KEKE-3310 file (N, C-alpha, C; in steps of 0.2 Angstrom, whole numbers, plus 5000, padded with zeros to 4 digits):
npx = (4883:4881:4872:4880:4886:4878:4875:4887:4888:4876:4878:4888:4882:4879:4890:4887:4876:4868:4862:4850:4847:4849:4839:4827:4828:4826:4814:4803:4805:4803:4795:4795:4791:4797:4797:4795:4792:4786:4785:4776:4785:4795:4788:4793:4799:4789:4781:4790:4790:4777:4775:4785:4780:4767:4765:4774:4775:4762:4760:4769:4763:4753:4759:4767:4783:4793:4807:4815:4816:4818:4825:4829:4845:4848:4837:4826:4813:4809:4805:4809:4804:4804:4795:4791:4786:4781:4775:4765:4751:4751:4755:4743:4734:4739:4740:4727:4722:4728:4726:4712:4710:4710:4721:4727:4715:4713:4724:4725:4721:4729:4741:4740:4738:4751:4757:4763:4766:4764:4765:4777:4782:4790:4788:4795:4807:4819:4835:4843:4846:4850:4851:4841:4835:4842:4838:4827:4832:4831:4820:4823:4813:4816:4828:4846:4853:4861:4871:4870:4863:4863:4854:4856:4851:4851:4849:4844:4847:4841:4829:4832:4833:4838:4852:4859:4855:4861:4874:4876:4875:4885:4897:4898:4894:4902:4915:4912:4910:4923:4930:4925:4912:4896:4883:4867:4856:4848:4837:4825:4812:4796:4786:4773:4755:4748:4742:4735:4727:4723:4734:4745:4758:4774:4778:4790:4802:4815:4827:4838:4840:4852:4856:4866:4874:4882:4893:4893:4889:4901:4909:4903:4905:4919:4922:4915:4922:4935:4931:4928:4940:4948:4958:4951:4938:4940:4943:4933:4921:4918:4917:4907:4896:4895:4891:4878:4871:4858:4858:4866:4868:4855:4858:4853:4855:4853:4846:4844:4828:4824:4818:4821:4824:4834:4850)
npy = (4849:4863:4864:4863:4875:4885:4891:4898:4907:4914:4922:4930:4938:4950:4958:4963:4970:4985:4992:5002:5013:5009:4999:5007:5014:5003:4999:5000:4990:4977:4967:4960:4960:4951:4953:4946:4949:4943:4949:4955:4952:4966:4975:4980:4993:5002:4997:5000:5014:5017:5012:5019:5031:5031:5021:5022:5034:5034:5022:5023:5034:5028:5021:5011:5004:5007:4999:4996:4996:4987:4983:4967:4963:4952:4946:4951:4952:4953:4960:4966:4970:4977:4977:4984:4983:4988:4979:4964:4967:4980:4978:4971:4981:4992:4985:4983:4996:5001:4993:4992:5005:5022:5025:5012:5007:5016:5014:5000:4994:4997:4992:4978:4971:4971:4961:4945:4935:4937:4931:4926:4928:4931:4931:4939:4940:4949:4941:4941:4950:4967:4965:4969:4980:4996:5013:5022:5031:5049:5051:5057:5067:5063:5052:5051:5041:5025:5014:4998:4982:4967:4952:4938:4922:4909:4892:4880:4865:4864:4872:4890:4895:4884:4885:4891:4905:4911:4908:4915:4928:4929:4924:4924:4936:4946:4942:4945:4959:4963:4961:4971:4970:4976:4972:4975:4970:4955:4942:4930:4917:4922:4913:4913:4914:4920:4936:4944:4937:4939:4942:4931:4921:4913:4897:4893:4888:4885:4894:4908:4925:4937:4954:4965:4980:4991:5002:4997:4982:4976:4980:4975:4961:4960:4963:4952:4942:4945:4942:4928:4923:4925:4921:4920:4917:4904:4897:4900:4900:4893:4878:4876:4883:4876:4863:4867:4871:4867:4867:4877:4894:4906:4920:4937:4950:4966:4981:4997:5006:5023:5029:5021:5018:5010:5008)
npz = (4835:4836:4847:4858:4859:4863:4876:4880:4868:4868:4879:4874:4865:4871:4867:4855:4857:4858:4869:4879:4871:4858:4858:4859:4847:4838:4839:4831:4822:4825:4821:4805:4788:4774:4758:4743:4726:4711:4695:4680:4665:4660:4666:4678:4680:4679:4690:4701:4700:4703:4716:4723:4722:4728:4738:4749:4758:4761:4768:4779:4785:4792:4802:4799:4794:4781:4777:4766:4748:4732:4717:4710:4706:4698:4692:4681:4683:4696:4712:4727:4744:4761:4775:4791:4808:4825:4833:4834:4835:4830:4817:4812:4813:4805:4793:4790:4790:4779:4767:4767:4765:4757:4748:4744:4738:4728:4719:4717:4706:4696:4701:4704:4691:4687:4694:4695:4705:4722:4735:4741:4755:4770:4787:4801:4815:4825:4825:4837:4851:4847:4833:4825:4812:4812:4817:4807:4793:4788:4775:4759:4747:4734:4733:4731:4718:4720:4731:4738:4742:4750:4753:4763:4764:4775:4774:4785:4795:4807:4818:4820:4833:4839:4842:4830:4828:4840:4838:4826:4830:4841:4836:4821:4816:4822:4816:4803:4804:4808:4796:4789:4784:4783:4793:4793:4799:4806:4804:4810:4807:4813:4818:4823:4822:4807:4807:4798:4787:4774:4767:4762:4770:4770:4777:4781:4792:4796:4794:4793:4790:4784:4782:4772:4768:4757:4747:4734:4725:4721:4731:4743:4740:4740:4753:4760:4754:4761:4774:4774:4770:4781:4795:4807:4802:4797:4809:4818:4812:4800:4801:4809:4803:4791:4796:4800:4789:4778:4765:4752:4755:4749:4740:4738:4727:4728:4722:4727:4726:4720:4731:4742:4759:4765:4759)
capx = (4889:4879:4869:4885:4889:4872:4875:4892:4887:4871:4881:4893:4878:4879:4895:4884:4870:4869:4859:4843:4846:4848:4832:4822:4829:4824:4807:4798:4808:4803:4792:4797:4789:4802:4792:4798:4787:4787:4781:4775:4791:4794:4783:4796:4800:4782:4779:4794:4788:4770:4777:4789:4776:4761:4765:4779:4773:4755:4760:4772:4758:4749:4763:4772:4790:4796:4814:4818:4813:4824:4826:4834:4850:4849:4831:4823:4805:4809:4805:4809:4804:4804:4790:4792:4781:4783:4773:4760:4745:4753:4755:4736:4731:4742:4738:4719:4721:4731:4723:4705:4710:4709:4727:4727:4709:4714:4729:4726:4719:4736:4747:4738:4740:4758:4760:4762:4765:4766:4764:4783:4783:4792:4786:4802:4809:4826:4838:4846:4846:4855:4852:4836:4837:4843:4834:4826:4835:4826:4820:4822:4808:4819:4835:4850:4854:4867:4871:4869:4861:4863:4851:4859:4846:4854:4844:4846:4844:4837:4826:4837:4834:4842:4859:4862:4854:4866:4880:4877:4876:4890:4903:4899:4893:4908:4920:4910:4911:4930:4932:4922:4905:4891:4877:4862:4850:4848:4831:4823:4805:4792:4783:4767:4750:4748:4736:4732:4728:4722:4741:4748:4765:4777:4778:4797:4805:4822:4831:4840:4842:4855:4857:4872:4874:4889:4893:4892:4890:4908:4912:4901:4908:4926:4922:4913:4928:4940:4929:4928:4947:4952:4959:4945:4932:4942:4944:4928:4914:4918:4915:4900:4892:4894:4887:4872:4867:4855:4860:4870:4863:4853:4860:4849:4859:4847:4848:4838:4824:4826:4815:4822:4828:4840:4854)
capy = (4853:4869:4865:4864:4882:4890:4895:4903:4911:4919:4927:4934:4942:4956:4962:4966:4973:4992:4995:5004:5018:5005:4996:5012:5015:4998:4996:4999:4984:4970:4962:4962:4956:4951:4952:4945:4949:4941:4954:4954:4954:4972:4980:4982:5000:5005:4995:5004:5021:5017:5010:5024:5037:5030:5016:5023:5038:5032:5017:5026:5038:5024:5019:5006:5007:5004:4998:4997:4992:4985:4979:4962:4964:4946:4944:4958:4952:4953:4966:4964:4975:4975:4982:4983:4985:4988:4972:4961:4971:4986:4975:4970:4988:4995:4982:4984:5003:5003:4989:4994:5013:5025:5024:5006:5006:5020:5012:4993:4991:4998:4988:4971:4968:4970:4956:4938:4932:4941:4927:4924:4932:4929:4935:4938:4944:4949:4934:4941:4957:4971:4963:4973:4986:5002:5019:5024:5038:5053:5049:5063:5065:5059:5050:5050:5034:5022:5010:4991:4978:4960:4948:4931:4917:4903:4887:4877:4859:4865:4879:4894:4895:4878:4887:4895:4912:4913:4907:4921:4934:4929:4922:4925:4943:4949:4941:4949:4966:4964:4962:4977:4969:4980:4969:4980:4967:4948:4940:4923:4917:4923:4907:4915:4914:4927:4940:4947:4931:4941:4942:4925:4921:4906:4894:4891:4890:4883:4899:4915:4930:4943:4959:4968:4985:4994:5007:4994:4975:4974:4982:4970:4955:4960:4963:4946:4938:4945:4939:4921:4921:4926:4915:4919:4913:4897:4894:4901:4900:4888:4871:4876:4885:4870:4858:4870:4873:4861:4868:4883:4900:4910:4927:4941:4956:4971:4988:5001:5011:5030:5031:5016:5021:5006:5008)
capz = (4836:4837:4853:4863:4859:4864:4882:4879:4863:4870:4883:4870:4861:4874:4864:4849:4859:4859:4875:4879:4866:4852:4858:4857:4840:4833:4842:4825:4817:4829:4816:4798:4782:4769:4753:4736:4721:4704:4691:4673:4662:4657:4670:4684:4681:4680:4697:4705:4700:4706:4723:4727:4722:4731:4743:4754:4763:4763:4773:4785:4789:4796:4808:4797:4792:4774:4778:4759:4742:4728:4711:4710:4700:4694:4689:4679:4684:4703:4716:4734:4749:4768:4779:4798:4813:4832:4836:4829:4835:4826:4810:4810:4813:4800:4786:4789:4788:4772:4762:4766:4765:4751:4744:4740:4734:4722:4715:4717:4699:4693:4704:4703:4684:4686:4699:4694:4712:4728:4741:4743:4760:4776:4793:4804:4821:4826:4827:4843:4853:4843:4826:4822:4808:4816:4817:4800:4792:4785:4768:4755:4742:4728:4736:4726:4716:4723:4737:4737:4748:4749:4758:4763:4767:4777:4775:4791:4796:4813:4819:4821:4840:4842:4842:4825:4829:4845:4834:4821:4834:4845:4832:4814:4814:4824:4811:4797:4806:4808:4789:4786:4782:4787:4793:4795:4803:4805:4806:4809:4806:4819:4821:4826:4816:4803:4810:4793:4783:4767:4764:4764:4772:4769:4783:4782:4799:4797:4791:4795:4784:4786:4777:4771:4764:4755:4742:4728:4726:4721:4738:4747:4738:4742:4761:4761:4753:4766:4780:4773:4769:4787:4800:4812:4799:4797:4816:4823:4809:4794:4802:4812:4797:4786:4799:4801:4783:4775:4758:4751:4756:4744:4740:4734:4726:4728:4720:4730:4722:4722:4738:4747:4765:4766:4753)
cpx = (4886:4876:4874:4888:4884:4873:4881:4891:4882:4874:4885:4889:4878:4885:4892:4878:4871:4866:4852:4842:4845:4841:4827:4822:4826:4817:4802:4800:4808:4800:4793:4794:4795:4798:4796:4793:4790:4783:4781:4782:4790:4790:4787:4797:4794:4780:4783:4791:4781:4771:4780:4784:4770:4761:4770:4776:4766:4755:4763:4768:4754:4752:4767:4778:4792:4804:4818:4815:4818:4822:4831:4838:4850:4843:4827:4815:4804:4809:4804:4808:4803:4800:4791:4787:4784:4781:4767:4753:4745:4752:4747:4733:4733:4740:4731:4718:4723:4727:4715:4704:4710:4715:4727:4721:4710:4719:4730:4725:4725:4741:4746:4740:4747:4761:4758:4761:4768:4765:4771:4785:4785:4791:4792:4802:4816:4829:4841:4845:4852:4855:4845:4838:4837:4838:4833:4829:4829:4826:4818:4816:4810:4827:4839:4851:4860:4866:4869:4867:4861:4859:4854:4854:4850:4848:4847:4843:4840:4834:4832:4838:4837:4850:4861:4861:4859:4873:4882:4879:4883:4897:4903:4898:4899:4914:4918:4912:4919:4933:4929:4915:4900:4885:4872:4856:4851:4841:4829:4815:4801:4789:4777:4762:4750:4741:4733:4731:4726:4729:4744:4756:4768:4778:4785:4799:4812:4827:4833:4842:4846:4856:4863:4871:4881:4888:4891:4892:4897:4911:4910:4904:4915:4926:4920:4919:4934:4938:4930:4935:4951:4953:4954:4940:4934:4941:4937:4921:4914:4915:4908:4895:4890:4890:4880:4868:4864:4857:4863:4865:4861:4855:4857:4853:4853:4849:4842:4835:4826:4823:4816:4826:4835:4844:4861)
cpy = (4860:4870:4866:4871:4887:4894:4900:4909:4916:4924:4932:4939:4949:4961:4965:4969:4980:4996:4998:5009:5014:5002:5001:5013:5010:4995:4996:4994:4978:4965:4964:4957:4957:4948:4952:4944:4947:4946:4952:4956:4961:4977:4983:4990:5004:5003:4999:5011:5022:5016:5016:5030:5037:5026:5017:5027:5036:5027:5019:5031:5034:5020:5013:5009:5003:5004:4999:4993:4992:4982:4973:4962:4958:4943:4950:4958:4952:4960:4964:4970:4973:4980:4979:4986:4984:4981:4969:4964:4977:4984:4974:4977:4991:4992:4983:4991:5004:4999:4990:5002:5016:5025:5018:5005:5010:5017:5004:4990:4993:4994:4981:4968:4967:4964:4949:4934:4937:4938:4924:4929:4929:4934:4934:4942:4944:4943:4935:4949:4961:4970:4965:4978:4992:5008:5021:5031:5042:5052:5056:5061:5061:5057:5049:5042:5031:5018:5003:4987:4971:4956:4940:4927:4911:4898:4882:4870:4859:4871:4884:4895:4889:4879:4891:4903:4915:4913:4913:4927:4935:4927:4925:4933:4947:4948:4945:4956:4967:4964:4967:4976:4972:4976:4973:4977:4959:4946:4932:4923:4918:4917:4908:4915:4921:4930:4944:4942:4933:4942:4936:4926:4914:4903:4891:4893:4889:4888:4905:4919:4936:4948:4963:4974:4988:4999:5003:4986:4972:4975:4977:4963:4955:4960:4956:4941:4938:4942:4931:4918:4922:4920:4914:4916:4906:4894:4895:4900:4894:4882:4871:4878:4879:4865:4861:4870:4866:4861:4875:4889:4903:4917:4932:4948:4961:4978:4993:5006:5018:5032:5026:5019:5017:5006:5008)
cpz = (4839:4844:4859:4864:4862:4870:4882:4874:4865:4874:4879:4866:4864:4870:4858:4850:4861:4865:4874:4873:4859:4852:4857:4850:4835:4835:4836:4820:4820:4825:4809:4793:4777:4763:4746:4731:4714:4699:4684:4670:4659:4661:4677:4685:4682:4688:4702:4706:4704:4714:4726:4727:4727:4737:4749:4759:4765:4769:4780:4789:4793:4801:4806:4795:4786:4775:4771:4754:4736:4722:4712:4705:4696:4691:4688:4681:4692:4707:4723:4739:4756:4771:4786:4802:4820:4835:4832:4830:4830:4818:4808:4809:4807:4793:4785:4787:4781:4767:4761:4766:4758:4746:4740:4736:4728:4717:4714:4710:4694:4695:4702:4696:4683:4690:4696:4700:4717:4735:4743:4749:4767:4782:4799:4811:4821:4828:4834:4845:4849:4836:4823:4817:4813:4814:4809:4799:4789:4778:4764:4750:4736:4730:4730:4724:4720:4729:4734:4743:4746:4755:4757:4767:4768:4778:4780:4792:4802:4813:4822:4829:4843:4841:4836:4826:4834:4842:4829:4825:4838:4842:4825:4813:4817:4819:4805:4798:4806:4801:4785:4782:4786:4787:4797:4799:4801:4808:4805:4809:4813:4822:4825:4820:4813:4805:4805:4787:4775:4763:4766:4766:4771:4776:4785:4789:4800:4793:4795:4790:4787:4781:4778:4767:4762:4749:4735:4729:4725:4728:4743:4746:4741:4750:4763:4760:4758:4772:4779:4772:4775:4791:4805:4809:4799:4804:4820:4819:4804:4796:4805:4807:4793:4789:4800:4795:4780:4767:4757:4752:4749:4745:4735:4733:4724:4727:4723:4725:4724:4729:4743:4753:4766:4759:4754)
residu = (MET:ILE:ARG:THR:TRP:VAL:GLY:ALA:ILE:TRP:MET:ALA:CYS:SER:ALA:VAL:THR:MET:GLY:SER:ALA:LYS:ALA:ALA:ASP:THR:ALA:ASP:ALA:GLN:ILE:VAL:GLU:PHE:ARG:GLN:TYR:LYS:LEU:VAL:GLU:GLY:GLN:ARG:ASP:ALA:PHE:VAL:ALA:LEU:PHE:ASP:ALA:GLN:PHE:VAL:ASP:SER:GLN:GLU:ALA:LEU:GLY:MET:ARG:LEU:VAL:GLY:GLN:PHE:ARG:ASP:ARG:ASP:HIS:THR:ASP:ARG:PHE:THR:TRP:ILE:ARG:ALA:PHE:ARG:ASP:MET:PRO:ALA:ARG:GLU:ARG:GLY:LEU:LYS:ASP:PHE:TYR:TYR:GLY:PRO:VAL:TRP:GLN:ALA:HIS:ARG:ASN:ALA:ALA:ASN:PRO:MET:LEU:VAL:ASP:ASN:ASP:ASN:VAL:LEU:LEU:LEU:ARG:PRO:ALA:ALA:PRO:GLY:LEU:ALA:PHE:GLY:ALA:ALA:PRO:SER:ARG:ALA:PRO:ALA:ALA:ALA:ALA:GLY:GLY:ALA:VAL:GLN:ALA:VAL:ILE:GLU:TYR:LEU:TRP:LYS:LEU:PRO:ASP:GLU:GLY:PHE:ALA:ALA:PHE:PHE:ALA:GLY:ARG:MET:GLN:PRO:VAL:LEU:ALA:ALA:ALA:GLY:VAL:GLU:VAL:THR:GLY:ALA:TYR:VAL:PRO:LEU:GLY:GLU:PRO:ASN:ASN:PHE:PRO:ALA:LEU:PRO:ILE:ARG:ASP:ASP:ARG:LYS:LEU:LEU:ILE:TRP:PHE:VAL:ARG:GLY:ALA:SER:HIS:ASP:ALA:ILE:ASP:ALA:ALA:LEU:ALA:ARG:ALA:ARG:GLY:SER:ALA:ARG:TRP:GLN:SER:GLU:VAL:ALA:ALA:THR:LEU:GLN:ASP:ALA:GLU:GLU:ARG:ALA:PRO:GLN:ILE:LEU:ARG:LEU:ASP:PRO:THR:PRO:ARG:SER:ALA:LEU:ARG)
# end
C-alpha cells in the first residue's frame, strides 16, 4: 500500500520544508547518534552530574552538537542522549578528538564503571527535508528544570525509504502538527559504514524515530491522543500506519537533564 503513495507524498514534503534558512539552521544535525545507555542501578544521578559538567561543552568545543540528554522516566537505570554532526567526516574527526583527547581521558575512569551497556546506538539521518533538529538554542550554564521529550520508534516491515519516510513527512507529521503535537525531528538509519568503529552501532535499518517535545509528558500524551482521535488521522494515517508497522512502536518518555538543550 505504501509504495503507491511515494510520488505524491514526496512532493507534499515541500509543505513541511522551511527553505534555505532552515537548511542552514539544521546543517549541524544531518548525522545523528541516538544513544541509549544502561547504567549500574543507583548510579544514574552521579552519571548525569558528570556528563552535564564534563561532556557537554567539551564535545561542542570540538564541533559536535549535543542535541539533548535525558533520564528515562520509566527505567531508573537508563540514560539517553543525542549527539549530532554536520556530516560523516565531521563525525570521525570529532569523535577522534574527543575520545583520544584530554577531557575523556581525565574522566573515563569515573564514567566507565557506571556503565553496564553503552552499545545501544543508532546512526541516523533526517527522514525527509525539513525534519532535522532545528537550530541549537543557547545553553545556559544551569538550565531550569522542566520540559519533556518523547521518542517514538516505529518498527517497520520495509526500509523507511520504501515509502514510510515520505508518508511520515507528507501525511503523518502534518496531522500531528494540526493537533498541537510538536515534532522536533524525524530520523531514519543512515545505512553507511560506521567510520568510528571503536563505538559500535546497531545495524537495524527498518525503523523511523520521531521526537516530540512539550511542557510535560501529560501535555504530550494529550496532544497525541487528540491527533490519533481526529478524523484526519483515521482517514489519512491509521490504515497506512498499521500496514507499515512490523510491531507496536516503542515510546521512550525522556526527562531532560539540567543542561539538556532539547527540553
